[in-house]
C-alpha positions, -999 to +999 in steps of 0.1 A: -311+771-162-343+786-147-365+778-118-389+759-140-361+736-151-352+729-115-388+723-105-393+698-134-360+681-126-368+677-089-402+661-098-386+636-122-358+628-097-383+623-068-408+603-088-381+584-108-407+582-136-415+607-163-452+597-164-457+602-126-437+634-127-458+648-155-490+640-136-476+657-105-467+688-125-500+687-144-483+687-178-480+660-205-450+638-209-434+650-242-428+686-230-415+674-197-391+651-215-379+680-237-373+702-207-351+675-190-332+671-223-327+708-226-314+710-190-289+682-197-278+699-229-274+732-211-253+717-184-234+693-207-240+663-184-263+633-183-286+637-153-306+605-157-301+569-169-332+558-187-341+522-177-372+500-182-380+507-145-379+545-149-354+573-145-323+567-123-301+596-113-264+597-123-238+610-098-241+644-115-279+642-111-277+633-074-255+664-069-279+686-088-308+673-068-292+684-035-284+718-050-319+722-066-336+714-033-314+740-015-323+765-042-360+757-039-358+761-001-341+794-004-367+806-030-395+794-007-380+812+023-374+844+003-411+843-009-423+838+027-401+865+041-415+889+015-450+880+024-442+882+061-430+918+057-463+927+043-485+906+066-468+911+100-476+880+121-477+856+092-446+839+080-421+811+087-396+804+115-369+779+107-356+764+139-325+742+143-325+717+171-299+694+185-293+676+218-312+665+249-333+697+252-356+684+224-368+659+249-384+685+271-376+722+270-377+729+233-411+713+226-427+732+255-412+764+241-423+758+206-459+750+217-460+782+237-449+801+206-474+783+184-502+792+208-492+828+207-487+830+169-507+802+153-503+817+118-465+814+119-452+782+103-424+766+124-401+743+104-376+722+124-341+712+112-318+688+129-283+703+129-251+701+148-235+732+164-213+741+135-241+734+110-263+758+129-238+786+128-233+782+091-270+780+084-277+811+104-251+830+084-266+817+052-301+827+064-313+791+060-325+791+096-337+819+119-328+804+153-310+774+168-307+758+201-274+747+216-252+744+246-217+757+253-213+778+222-181+797+217-186+835+212-192+848+176-193+885+168-223+881+145-243+856+165-265+866+194-274+843+223-304+842+247-305+820+278-334+796+276-329+777+308-303+763+332-305+726+339-291+706+368-273+674+361-283+640+372-266+606+369-280+579+347-271+545+363-279+509+353-304+495+377-281+466+387-252+490+393-240+495+429-246+533+426-283+526+418-288+515+454-280+551+466-305+578+465-278+604+462-243+597+447-211+615+457-194+632+427-161+617+438-175+582+433-176+588+396-138+584+395-143+546+401-168+539+374-168+539+335-183+571+322-203+576+290-198+611+275-217+630+248-220+647+223-191+637+201-184+662+174-177+700+176-159+712+207-162+728+232-191+706+242-208+690+271-180+665+271-155+692+280-178+704+307-178+670+324-141+665+320-135+699+335-157+691+365-138+659+371-105+678+369-117+702+395-122+673+419-087+659+411-094+629+388-096+620+352-128+602+342-126+566+330-143+572+297-160+540+283-177+556+253-181+590+235-214+590+216-234+615+195-264+623+217-281+618+251-305+591+237-276+569+228-257+577+260-287+567+282-294+536+261-258+525+267-261+532+304-292+510+305-272+483+288-245+484+314-217+502+295-213+527+323-229+557+340-237+590+324-242+626+336-272+641+318-292+674+319-326+672+337-344+673+304-328+639+294-345+622+323-377+620+303-359+590+286-373+562+307-353+532+293-358+499+310-327+492+331-317+527+340-325+550+369-315+586+376-298+597+408-290+631+423-253+640+428-239+659+457-205+673+466-202+683+430-178+712+420-193+746+413-209+748+379-227+715+381-253+726+356-256+733+319-272+762+301-294+759+270-293+790+248-311+802+217-288+815+190-297+839+162-281+865+138-276+898+156-284+916+124-318+899+119-345+925+124-374+901+116-405+907+137-410+869+138-376+865+154-384+892+179-416+876+188-399+842+193-372+857+216-400+875+236-417+841+240-384+826+253-381+853+279-417+850+290-415+812+293-382+815+313-399+840+337-429+817+341-406+788+350-387+810+374-420+821+391-432+785+392-399+774+408-402+802+434-437+792+443-427+756+446-398+765+469-421+787+491-444+757+496 
């Protein structure tokens, strides 16, 4: 199997038609058909079912399509990394995102980086915490963004920002009538927690804060992300503690309230994660951008406080 076989196979699988795939590849149909047949003979499996409607993937074909796309992505990244080494500021940065920070902090940071390095191609990937770690080690991404990451010897972290927490409350809820909510009052109301999945997570953070105040939260739902959590709060399923960035979610039926008398640590950090061994100049430039933006936010906050 060679890369040409994989390129031809991907085209046929995505087009589901030999004619359209041949047009896309700028070749005629007979040689493309022969290449697919050769690939099937080499692998000893049937990759396509030929039907009057076109080419349908078999289960083996679906598996190969996933692997072929991964191989193509790795080849593209290897090519671009080689070019980047020779061109300095040109190249590609693969960024994994997950969580509420994509609603505010991360887009601002990515825009600042793009303005500084317009010739660097930024490619986003939606990945969970564990998927980010695996992808970093496999060099499929350059950086990721996450919260509450357990230490890893080969993974570096850089603080992006520290966010205060607010309470998302249904507009008809009794707590919505208060401008500031006492933390202890949360013991008496159903609480929506996120994100479900890999632990430790923001869920553990909230449960730990409640334990410090001597109560166990009445958990109504554990959901995958902040968007779902706030949507459920708007629908009356309960209240939800969220980072400041999540307050950009302006759902009808939900308001955000400050919380006082909270235990120490009533905030959550957002960190950028990367391979410690990665010496890429693009990564270094991105980490420098994070530090510059963090300093700018800090100075802006100080100026605001002074006024």
